[in-house]
N, CA, C and O atoms as a GROMACS GRO file, in nm:
protein
  492
    1MET      N    1  -1.423   0.090   1.932
    1MET     CA    2  -1.303   0.154   1.881
    1MET      C    3  -1.261   0.263   1.980
    1MET      O    4  -1.344   0.339   2.028
    2SER      N    5  -1.134   0.269   2.008
    2SER     CA    6  -1.088   0.366   2.106
    2SER      C    7  -0.990   0.465   2.042
    2SER      O    8  -0.953   0.453   1.925
    3LEU      N    9  -0.950   0.561   2.120
    3LEU     CA   10  -0.856   0.663   2.076
    3LEU      C   11  -0.715   0.605   2.074
    3LEU      O   12  -0.671   0.545   2.172
    4HIS      N   13  -0.645   0.623   1.963
    4HIS     CA   14  -0.509   0.572   1.949
    4HIS      C   15  -0.414   0.688   1.920
    4HIS      O   16  -0.443   0.773   1.836
    5ARG      N   17  -0.302   0.691   1.989
    5ARG     CA   18  -0.202   0.796   1.970
    5ARG      C   19  -0.108   0.762   1.856
    5ARG      O   20  -0.074   0.646   1.834
    6ILE      N   21  -0.068   0.864   1.784
    6ILE     CA   22   0.032   0.852   1.679
    6ILE      C   23   0.139   0.957   1.707
    6ILE      O   24   0.109   1.074   1.727
    7ASN      N   25   0.263   0.914   1.709
    7ASN     CA   26   0.376   1.004   1.732
    7ASN      C   27   0.435   1.040   1.596
    7ASN      O   28   0.494   0.956   1.528
    8ILE      N   29   0.420   1.166   1.556
    8ILE     CA   30   0.471   1.212   1.427
    8ILE      C   31   0.619   1.246   1.442
    8ILE      O   32   0.658   1.325   1.528
    9GLN      N   33   0.701   1.185   1.356
    9GLN     CA   34   0.845   1.208   1.356
    9GLN      C   35   0.886   1.314   1.254
    9GLN      O   36   0.979   1.392   1.278
   10ALA      N   37   0.815   1.316   1.140
   10ALA     CA   38   0.850   1.410   1.032
   10ALA      C   39   0.732   1.419   0.936
   10ALA      O   40   0.645   1.333   0.934
   11GLY      N   41   0.732   1.524   0.857
   11GLY     CA   42   0.630   1.538   0.754
   11GLY      C   43   0.559   1.672   0.758
   11GLY      O   44   0.615   1.772   0.804
   12ASN      N   45   0.434   1.672   0.710
   12ASN     CA   46   0.358   1.796   0.695
   12ASN      C   47   0.274   1.832   0.816
   12ASN      O   48   0.194   1.926   0.809
   13PHE      N   49   0.290   1.763   0.925
   13PHE     CA   50   0.214   1.791   1.046
   13PHE      C   51   0.310   1.816   1.161
   13PHE      O   52   0.428   1.782   1.154
   14LYS      N   53   0.259   1.876   1.267
   14LYS     CA   54   0.341   1.908   1.384
   14LYS      C   55   0.403   1.781   1.442
   14LYS      O   56   0.333   1.681   1.459
   15LYS      N   57   0.530   1.784   1.474
   15LYS     CA   58   0.597   1.669   1.534
   15LYS      C   59   0.548   1.648   1.675
   15LYS      O   60   0.517   1.744   1.746
   16GLY      N   61   0.540   1.523   1.716
   16GLY     CA   62   0.505   1.492   1.854
   16GLY      C   63   0.384   1.402   1.867
   16GLY      O   64   0.335   1.345   1.770
   17LEU      N   65   0.336   1.392   1.991
   17LEU     CA   66   0.228   1.300   2.028
   17LEU      C   67   0.090   1.364   2.028
   17LEU      O   68   0.000   1.312   2.094
   18GLU      N   69   0.070   1.472   1.958
   18GLU     CA   70  -0.058   1.543   1.961
   18GLU      C   71  -0.157   1.491   1.857
   18GLU      O   72  -0.256   1.558   1.828
   19HIS      N   73  -0.132   1.375   1.801
   19HIS     CA   74  -0.212   1.322   1.691
   19HIS      C   75  -0.280   1.193   1.733
   19HIS      O   76  -0.225   1.115   1.811
   20GLN      N   77  -0.401   1.171   1.679
   20GLN     CA   78  -0.475   1.051   1.715
   20GLN      C   79  -0.538   0.988   1.592
   20GLN      O   80  -0.552   1.049   1.486
   21TYR      N   81  -0.578   0.862   1.611
   21TYR     CA   82  -0.660   0.792   1.514
   21TYR      C   83  -0.784   0.747   1.591
   21TYR      O   84  -0.771   0.678   1.693
   22LEU      N   85  -0.903   0.784   1.544
   22LEU     CA   86  -1.027   0.754   1.615
   22LEU      C   87  -1.140   0.736   1.516
   22LEU      O   88  -1.166   0.823   1.432
   23ARG      N   89  -1.208   0.624   1.526
   23ARG     CA   90  -1.328   0.597   1.446
   23ARG      C   91  -1.310   0.626   1.297
   23ARG      O   92  -1.392   0.693   1.235
   24GLY      N   93  -1.202   0.574   1.241
   24GLY     CA   94  -1.181   0.588   1.098
   24GLY      C   95  -1.133   0.725   1.052
   24GLY      O   96  -1.143   0.758   0.934
   25LYS      N   97  -1.082   0.805   1.145
   25LYS     CA   98  -1.031   0.938   1.110
   25LYS      C   99  -0.900   0.965   1.181
   25LYS      O  100  -0.879   0.923   1.295
   26PHE      N  101  -0.812   1.035   1.111
   26PHE     CA  102  -0.694   1.090   1.175
   26PHE      C  103  -0.732   1.225   1.232
   26PHE      O  104  -0.799   1.304   1.165
   27ILE      N  105  -0.690   1.254   1.353
   27ILE     CA  106  -0.709   1.384   1.415
   27ILE      C  107  -0.568   1.443   1.426
   27ILE      O  108  -0.489   1.403   1.513
   28MET      N  109  -0.537   1.538   1.338
   28MET     CA  110  -0.400   1.585   1.321
   28MET      C  111  -0.384   1.731   1.363
   28MET      O  112  -0.475   1.812   1.345
   29LYS      N  113  -0.269   1.762   1.419
   29LYS     CA  114  -0.235   1.898   1.460
   29LYS      C  115  -0.140   1.957   1.358
   29LYS      O  116  -0.035   1.898   1.329
   30ASN      N  117  -0.175   2.071   1.304
   30ASN     CA  118  -0.089   2.142   1.209
   30ASN      C  119  -0.008   2.247   1.283
   30ASN      O  120  -0.056   2.308   1.379
   31GLU      N  121   0.113   2.267   1.239
   31GLU     CA  122   0.202   2.368   1.298
   31GLU      C  123   0.137   2.505   1.290
   31GLU      O  124   0.093   2.546   1.183
   32GLY      N  125   0.132   2.577   1.403
   32GLY     CA  126   0.080   2.713   1.405
   32GLY      C  127  -0.071   2.726   1.406
   32GLY      O  128  -0.123   2.837   1.405
   33LYS      N  129  -0.143   2.615   1.409
   33LYS     CA  130  -0.290   2.618   1.411
   33LYS      C  131  -0.338   2.574   1.547
   33LYS      O  132  -0.279   2.486   1.610
   34PHE      N  133  -0.448   2.635   1.593
   34PHE     CA  134  -0.503   2.600   1.724
   34PHE      C  135  -0.587   2.473   1.717
   34PHE      O  136  -0.573   2.384   1.801
   35PHE      N  137  -0.674   2.465   1.615
   35PHE     CA  138  -0.765   2.351   1.605
   35PHE      C  139  -0.701   2.237   1.529
   35PHE      O  140  -0.621   2.258   1.437
   36ARG      N  141  -0.736   2.116   1.568
   36ARG     CA  142  -0.690   1.997   1.498
   36ARG      C  143  -0.773   1.976   1.371
   36ARG      O  144  -0.886   2.024   1.360
   37GLU      N  145  -0.714   1.905   1.278
   37GLU     CA  146  -0.781   1.874   1.152
   37GLU      C  147  -0.823   1.728   1.152
   37GLU      O  148  -0.745   1.640   1.189
   38SER      N  149  -0.945   1.703   1.112
   38SER     CA  150  -0.997   1.566   1.102
   38SER      C  151  -0.987   1.521   0.956
   38SER      O  152  -1.041   1.585   0.866
   39ILE      N  153  -0.916   1.410   0.935
   39ILE     CA  154  -0.895   1.358   0.799
   39ILE      C  155  -0.947   1.215   0.793
   39ILE      O  156  -0.892   1.126   0.858
   40PRO      N  157  -1.053   1.191   0.714
   40PRO     CA  158  -1.108   1.055   0.705
   40PRO      C  159  -1.014   0.961   0.629
   40PRO      O  160  -0.933   1.005   0.547
   41LEU      N  161  -1.026   0.831   0.657
   41LEU     CA  162  -0.941   0.733   0.590
   41LEU      C  163  -0.961   0.732   0.439
   41LEU      O  164  -0.871   0.690   0.366
   42SER      N  165  -1.075   0.778   0.392
   42SER     CA  166  -1.098   0.782   0.248
   42SER      C  167  -1.002   0.879   0.178
   42SER      O  168  -0.987   0.873   0.056
   43GLU      N  169  -0.937   0.967   0.254
   43GLU     CA  170  -0.840   1.062   0.199
   43GLU      C  171  -0.698   1.008   0.201
   43GLU      O  172  -0.605   1.077   0.158
   44VAL      N  173  -0.679   0.885   0.250
   44VAL     CA  174  -0.545   0.825   0.256
   44VAL      C  175  -0.514   0.759   0.123
   44VAL      O  176  -0.592   0.678   0.073
   45PHE      N  177  -0.400   0.793   0.067
   45PHE     CA  178  -0.355   0.730  -0.057
   45PHE      C  179  -0.287   0.597  -0.026
   45PHE      O  180  -0.317   0.495  -0.089
   46THR      N  181  -0.195   0.598   0.072
   46THR     CA  182  -0.125   0.476   0.110
   46THR      C  183  -0.073   0.485   0.252
   46THR      O  184  -0.041   0.593   0.302
   47VAL      N  185  -0.064   0.369   0.317
   47VAL     CA  186   0.000   0.355   0.448
   47VAL      C  187   0.087   0.231   0.438
   47VAL      O  188   0.039   0.124   0.400
   48GLU      N  189   0.214   0.246   0.471
   48GLU     CA  190   0.304   0.131   0.465
   48GLU      C  191   0.407   0.139   0.576
   48GLU      O  192   0.438   0.246   0.627
   49LEU      N  193   0.459   0.022   0.613
   49LEU     CA  194   0.566   0.019   0.711
   49LEU      C  195   0.683   0.100   0.659
   49LEU      O  196   0.712   0.098   0.540
   50ALA      N  197   0.748   0.172   0.747
   50ALA     CA  198   0.863   0.254   0.706
   50ALA      C  199   0.983   0.164   0.688
   50ALA      O  200   1.030   0.098   0.781
   51THR      N  201   1.031   0.163   0.567
   51THR     CA  202   1.157   0.097   0.536
   51THR      C  203   1.255   0.206   0.500
   51THR      O  204   1.215   0.321   0.477
   52GLU      N  205   1.380   0.173   0.494
   52GLU     CA  206   1.478   0.275   0.457
   52GLU      C  207   1.446   0.330   0.318
   52GLU      O  208   1.460   0.450   0.294
   53GLU      N  209   1.402   0.242   0.227
   53GLU     CA  210   1.370   0.286   0.092
   53GLU      C  211   1.250   0.381   0.089
   53GLU      O  212   1.253   0.483   0.020
   54SER      N  213   1.144   0.348   0.165
   54SER     CA  214   1.024   0.433   0.163
   54SER      C  215   1.052   0.569   0.224
   54SER      O  216   1.001   0.670   0.176
   55VAL      N  217   1.132   0.574   0.329
   55VAL     CA  218   1.164   0.702   0.392
   55VAL      C  219   1.252   0.786   0.300
   55VAL      O  220   1.232   0.907   0.288
   56ILE      N  221   1.350   0.723   0.236
   56ILE     CA  222   1.438   0.797   0.146
   56ILE      C  223   1.362   0.847   0.024
   56ILE      O  224   1.381   0.960  -0.019
   57SER      N  225   1.274   0.763  -0.033
   57SER     CA  226   1.202   0.804  -0.154
   57SER      C  227   1.108   0.920  -0.126
   57SER      O  228   1.089   1.005  -0.213
   58LEU      N  229   1.049   0.926  -0.008
   58LEU     CA  230   0.960   1.037   0.028
   58LEU      C  231   1.037   1.152   0.090
   58LEU      O  232   0.988   1.266   0.091
   59GLY      N  233   1.156   1.125   0.140
   59GLY     CA  234   1.232   1.225   0.213
   59GLY      C  235   1.269   1.348   0.133
   59GLY      O  236   1.266   1.459   0.185
   60GLY      N  237   1.304   1.330   0.006
   60GLY     CA  238   1.344   1.445  -0.075
   60GLY      C  239   1.232   1.546  -0.087
   60GLY      O  240   1.255   1.666  -0.072
   61ALA      N  241   1.111   1.501  -0.114
   61ALA     CA  242   0.998   1.590  -0.134
   61ALA      C  243   0.954   1.656  -0.004
   61ALA      O  244   0.917   1.773  -0.005
   62ALA      N  245   0.958   1.584   0.105
   62ALA     CA  246   0.908   1.638   0.231
   62ALA      C  247   1.020   1.695   0.317
   62ALA      O  248   0.992   1.758   0.420
   63GLY      N  249   1.145   1.675   0.278
   63GLY     CA  250   1.256   1.729   0.355
   63GLY      C  251   1.284   1.650   0.480
   63GLY      O  252   1.326   1.707   0.581
   64TRP      N  253   1.259   1.517   0.476
   64TRP     CA  254   1.286   1.441   0.596
   64TRP      C  255   1.402   1.346   0.583
   64TRP      O  256   1.407   1.245   0.652
   65GLY      N  257   1.494   1.377   0.496
   65GLY     CA  258   1.612   1.292   0.484
   65GLY      C  259   1.682   1.272   0.615
   65GLY      O  260   1.723   1.160   0.648
   66LEU      N  261   1.698   1.379   0.692
   66LEU     CA  262   1.765   1.370   0.821
   66LEU      C  263   1.686   1.284   0.917
   66LEU      O  264   1.743   1.202   0.989
   67ALA      N  265   1.554   1.301   0.920
   67ALA     CA  266   1.471   1.220   1.010
   67ALA      C  267   1.485   1.073   0.975
   67ALA      O  268   1.496   0.989   1.065
   68GLY      N  269   1.486   1.041   0.848
   68GLY     CA  270   1.500   0.902   0.807
   68GLY      C  271   1.634   0.844   0.847
   68GLY      O  272   1.641   0.731   0.895
   69SER      N  273   1.740   0.922   0.829
   69SER     CA  274   1.872   0.870   0.865
   69SER      C  275   1.888   0.857   1.015
   69SER      O  276   1.952   0.764   1.063
   70VAL      N  277   1.830   0.950   1.090
   70VAL     CA  278   1.838   0.942   1.236
   70VAL      C  279   1.756   0.824   1.286
   70VAL      O  280   1.801   0.749   1.372
   71LEU      N  281   1.635   0.809   1.231
   71LEU     CA  282   1.548   0.701   1.277
   71LEU      C  283   1.591   0.565   1.228
   71LEU      O  284   1.589   0.468   1.304
   72LEU      N  285   1.630   0.554   1.103
   72LEU     CA  286   1.653   0.424   1.043
   72LEU      C  287   1.799   0.385   1.036
   72LEU      O  288   1.831   0.266   1.039
   73GLY      N  289   1.889   0.483   1.027
   73GLY     CA  290   2.030   0.449   1.012
   73GLY      C  291   2.088   0.373   1.130
   73GLY      O  292   2.116   0.254   1.116
   74PRO      N  293   2.106   0.436   1.244
   74PRO     CA  294   2.173   0.372   1.356
   74PRO      C  295   2.094   0.254   1.414
   74PRO      O  296   2.153   0.157   1.462
   75VAL      N  297   1.967   0.263   1.411
   75VAL     CA  298   1.883   0.161   1.475
   75VAL      C  299   1.861   0.043   1.382
   75VAL      O  300   1.816  -0.063   1.426
   76GLY      N  301   1.892   0.059   1.254
   76GLY     CA  302   1.856  -0.042   1.156
   76GLY      C  303   1.721  -0.004   1.102
   76GLY      O  304   1.707   0.101   1.040
   77LEU      N  305   1.624  -0.082   1.124
   77LEU     CA  306   1.489  -0.053   1.079
   77LEU      C  307   1.402  -0.030   1.202
   77LEU      O  308   1.390  -0.119   1.286
   78LEU      N  309   1.342   0.089   1.212
   78LEU     CA  310   1.259   0.122   1.328
   78LEU      C  311   1.133   0.038   1.332
   78LEU      O  312   1.082   0.009   1.440
   79ALA      N  313   1.083  -0.002   1.216
   79ALA     CA  314   0.964  -0.087   1.213
   79ALA      C  315   0.995  -0.213   1.292
   79ALA      O  316   1.090  -0.284   1.262
   80GLY      N  317   0.914  -0.240   1.392
   80GLY     CA  318   0.935  -0.357   1.475
   80GLY      C  319   1.019  -0.330   1.598
   80GLY      O  320   1.056  -0.424   1.668
   81LEU      N  321   1.052  -0.206   1.625
   81LEU     CA  322   1.128  -0.172   1.744
   81LEU      C  323   1.049  -0.211   1.868
   81LEU      O  324   0.933  -0.172   1.883
   82VAL      N  325   1.110  -0.286   1.956
   82VAL     CA  326   1.041  -0.329   2.077
   82VAL      C  327   1.072  -0.231   2.189
   82VAL      O  328   1.188  -0.208   2.222
   83LEU      N  329   0.968  -0.174   2.247
   83LEU     CA  330   0.985  -0.083   2.359
   83LEU      C  331   0.959  -0.161   2.486
   83LEU      O  332   0.852  -0.220   2.501
   84GLY      N  333   1.053  -0.161   2.577
   84GLY     CA  334   1.050  -0.245   2.695
   84GLY      C  335   0.916  -0.254   2.766
   84GLY      O  336   0.872  -0.157   2.827
   85GLY      N  337   0.852  -0.368   2.756
   85GLY     CA  338   0.729  -0.396   2.828
   85GLY      C  339   0.605  -0.331   2.772
   85GLY      O  340   0.495  -0.363   2.816
   86LYS      N  341   0.618  -0.243   2.676
   86LYS     CA  342   0.501  -0.171   2.623
   86LYS      C  343   0.450  -0.232   2.493
   86LYS      O  344   0.358  -0.178   2.432
   87GLY      N  345   0.507  -0.343   2.451
   87GLY     CA  346   0.463  -0.404   2.327
   87GLY      C  347   0.546  -0.355   2.211
   87GLY      O  348   0.650  -0.292   2.228
   88LYS      N  349   0.497  -0.386   2.094
   88LYS     CA  350   0.573  -0.359   1.973
   88LYS      C  351   0.519  -0.233   1.905
   88LYS      O  352   0.400  -0.224   1.877
   89ASP      N  353   0.606  -0.138   1.879
   89ASP     CA  354   0.570  -0.018   1.804
   89ASP      C  355   0.631  -0.028   1.666
   89ASP      O  356   0.737  -0.088   1.647
   90VAL      N  357   0.564   0.029   1.570
   90VAL     CA  358   0.614   0.028   1.433
   90VAL      C  359   0.619   0.170   1.379
   90VAL      O  360   0.541   0.256   1.420
   91ALA      N  361   0.711   0.192   1.289
   91ALA     CA  362   0.719   0.319   1.216
   91ALA      C  363   0.650   0.298   1.083
   91ALA      O  364   0.664   0.193   1.020
   92PHE      N  365   0.574   0.398   1.041
   92PHE     CA  366   0.503   0.387   0.914
   92PHE      C  367   0.499   0.521   0.843
   92PHE      O  368   0.514   0.627   0.904
   93VAL      N  369   0.478   0.513   0.713
   93VAL     CA  370   0.465   0.631   0.629
   93VAL      C  371   0.321   0.636   0.580
   93VAL      O  372   0.268   0.536   0.530
   94CYS      N  373   0.259   0.751   0.595
   94CYS     CA  374   0.122   0.772   0.549
   94CYS      C  375   0.123   0.886   0.448
   94CYS      O  376   0.177   0.993   0.474
   95VAL      N  377   0.063   0.861   0.331
   95VAL     CA  378   0.053   0.962   0.226
   95VAL      C  379  -0.095   0.985   0.199
   95VAL      O  380  -0.170   0.891   0.175
   96PHE      N  381  -0.135   1.112   0.202
   96PHE     CA  382  -0.274   1.148   0.174
   96PHE      C  383  -0.290   1.182   0.026
   96PHE      O  384  -0.192   1.212  -0.042
   97LYS      N  385  -0.412   1.176  -0.022
   97LYS     CA  386  -0.441   1.203  -0.163
   97LYS      C  387  -0.404   1.346  -0.203
   97LYS      O  388  -0.377   1.371  -0.320
   98ASP      N  389  -0.403   1.440  -0.107
   98ASP     CA  390  -0.368   1.578  -0.139
   98ASP      C  391  -0.216   1.602  -0.141
   98ASP      O  392  -0.171   1.715  -0.161
   99GLY      N  393  -0.138   1.494  -0.119
   99GLY     CA  394   0.008   1.505  -0.125
   99GLY      C  395   0.077   1.521   0.008
   99GLY      O  396   0.198   1.504   0.017
  100ARG      N  397   0.003   1.553   0.112
  100ARG     CA  398   0.066   1.565   0.244
  100ARG      C  399   0.103   1.425   0.292
  100ARG      O  400   0.042   1.326   0.252
  101LYS      N  401   0.204   1.419   0.379
  101LYS     CA  402   0.251   1.290   0.428
  101LYS      C  403   0.316   1.306   0.564
  101LYS      O  404   0.350   1.416   0.607
  102PHE      N  405   0.333   1.193   0.631
  102PHE     CA  406   0.406   1.194   0.757
  102PHE      C  407   0.471   1.060   0.783
  102PHE      O  408   0.429   0.957   0.731
  103LEU      N  409   0.575   1.065   0.864
  103LEU     CA  410   0.642   0.948   0.917
  103LEU      C  411   0.604   0.944   1.064
  103LEU      O  412   0.633   1.038   1.138
  104GLY      N  413   0.540   0.836   1.107
  104GLY     CA  414   0.493   0.828   1.245
  104GLY      C  415   0.518   0.693   1.306
  104GLY      O  416   0.552   0.596   1.237
  105THR      N  417   0.500   0.686   1.437
  105THR     CA  418   0.507   0.558   1.507
  105THR      C  419   0.379   0.539   1.586
  105THR      O  420   0.320   0.634   1.637
  106THR      N  421   0.339   0.415   1.595
  106THR     CA  422   0.222   0.377   1.674
  106THR      C  423   0.236   0.229   1.708
  106THR      O  424   0.331   0.165   1.665
  107SER      N  425   0.142   0.176   1.784
  107SER     CA  426   0.151   0.035   1.819
  107SER      C  427   0.123  -0.051   1.696
  107SER      O  428   0.057  -0.008   1.602
  108GLU      N  429   0.174  -0.171   1.699
  108GLU     CA  430   0.153  -0.263   1.588
  108GLU      C  431   0.004  -0.290   1.567
  108GLU      O  432  -0.042  -0.304   1.453
  109ASN      N  433  -0.072  -0.298   1.675
  109ASN     CA  434  -0.216  -0.322   1.665
  109ASN      C  435  -0.287  -0.207   1.592
  109ASN      O  436  -0.374  -0.231   1.508
  110VAL      N  437  -0.251  -0.085   1.624
  110VAL     CA  438  -0.313   0.032   1.560
  110VAL      C  439  -0.276   0.034   1.412
  110VAL      O  440  -0.360   0.062   1.327
  111PHE      N  441  -0.149   0.007   1.380
  111PHE     CA  442  -0.107   0.004   1.240
  111PHE      C  443  -0.188  -0.099   1.162
  111PHE      O  444  -0.236  -0.071   1.052
  112ASN      N  445  -0.204  -0.219   1.218
  112ASN     CA  446  -0.281  -0.323   1.150
  112ASN      C  447  -0.427  -0.282   1.132
  112ASN      O  448  -0.488  -0.311   1.029
  113GLU      N  449  -0.483  -0.215   1.231
  113GLU     CA  450  -0.621  -0.165   1.221
  113GLU      C  451  -0.632  -0.062   1.108
  113GLU      O  452  -0.728  -0.064   1.030
  114LEU      N  453  -0.534   0.028   1.100
  114LEU     CA  454  -0.531   0.127   0.992
  114LEU      C  455  -0.528   0.059   0.856
  114LEU      O  456  -0.609   0.091   0.768
  115LYS      N  457  -0.436  -0.035   0.839
  115LYS     CA  458  -0.422  -0.104   0.712
  115LYS      C  459  -0.553  -0.174   0.674
  115LYS      O  460  -0.598  -0.165   0.560
  116ASN      N  461  -0.613  -0.244   0.768
  116ASN     CA  462  -0.739  -0.316   0.741
  116ASN      C  463  -0.852  -0.220   0.706
  116ASN      O  464  -0.929  -0.246   0.614
  117ASN      N  465  -0.863  -0.109   0.779
  117ASN     CA  466  -0.969  -0.013   0.752
  117ASN      C  467  -0.949   0.060   0.620
  117ASN      O  468  -1.046   0.094   0.552
  118ILE      N  469  -0.824   0.085   0.583
  118ILE     CA  470  -0.798   0.150   0.455
  118ILE      C  471  -0.834   0.057   0.340
  118ILE      O  472  -0.891   0.101   0.240
  119ARG      N  473  -0.801  -0.070   0.354
  119ARG     CA  474  -0.840  -0.167   0.250
  119ARG      C  475  -0.991  -0.170   0.236
  119ARG      O  476  -1.043  -0.178   0.125
  120ALA      N  477  -1.062  -0.165   0.347
  120ALA     CA  478  -1.210  -0.172   0.345
  120ALA      C  479  -1.271  -0.049   0.279
  120ALA      O  480  -1.375  -0.060   0.214
  121THR      N  481  -1.209   0.069   0.294
  121THR     CA  482  -1.265   0.191   0.236
  121THR      C  483  -1.225   0.209   0.091
  121THR      O  484  -1.283   0.293   0.021
  122SER      N  485  -1.126   0.132   0.043
  122SER     CA  486  -1.079   0.152  -0.094
  122SER      C  487  -1.159   0.074  -0.198
  122SER      O  488  -1.135   0.089  -0.317
  123PHE      N  489  -1.251  -0.009  -0.154
  123PHE     CA  490  -1.332  -0.087  -0.250
  123PHE      C  491  -1.453  -0.013  -0.297
  123PHE      O  492  -1.530  -0.066  -0.377
   0.00000   0.00000   0.00000
């Protein structure tokens, strides 16, 4: 298992590429904090592909209505956006059991690994 980057677009964590997924844990950067936070997959409530509906339904609570409209409106659906020569990236929404959430992008392979590992830890 290797280090995978996650680009946070909106939510309860610092925006940008300072986040990773490694060995069944999210390594997340919080705004204004020096150290990163390690969050195990057992703390994930749900991970799903970002659709316009999922972004809008979560947007009110997290204040990301604008992010959703910018990301999903003009482009259509960001999930499945093909980046020239770099493979397929997907947008996804992750909600933790403590209520924190984020809208992020990562490679399709990493998203599938997340989904599979979350299913394995939920039994």
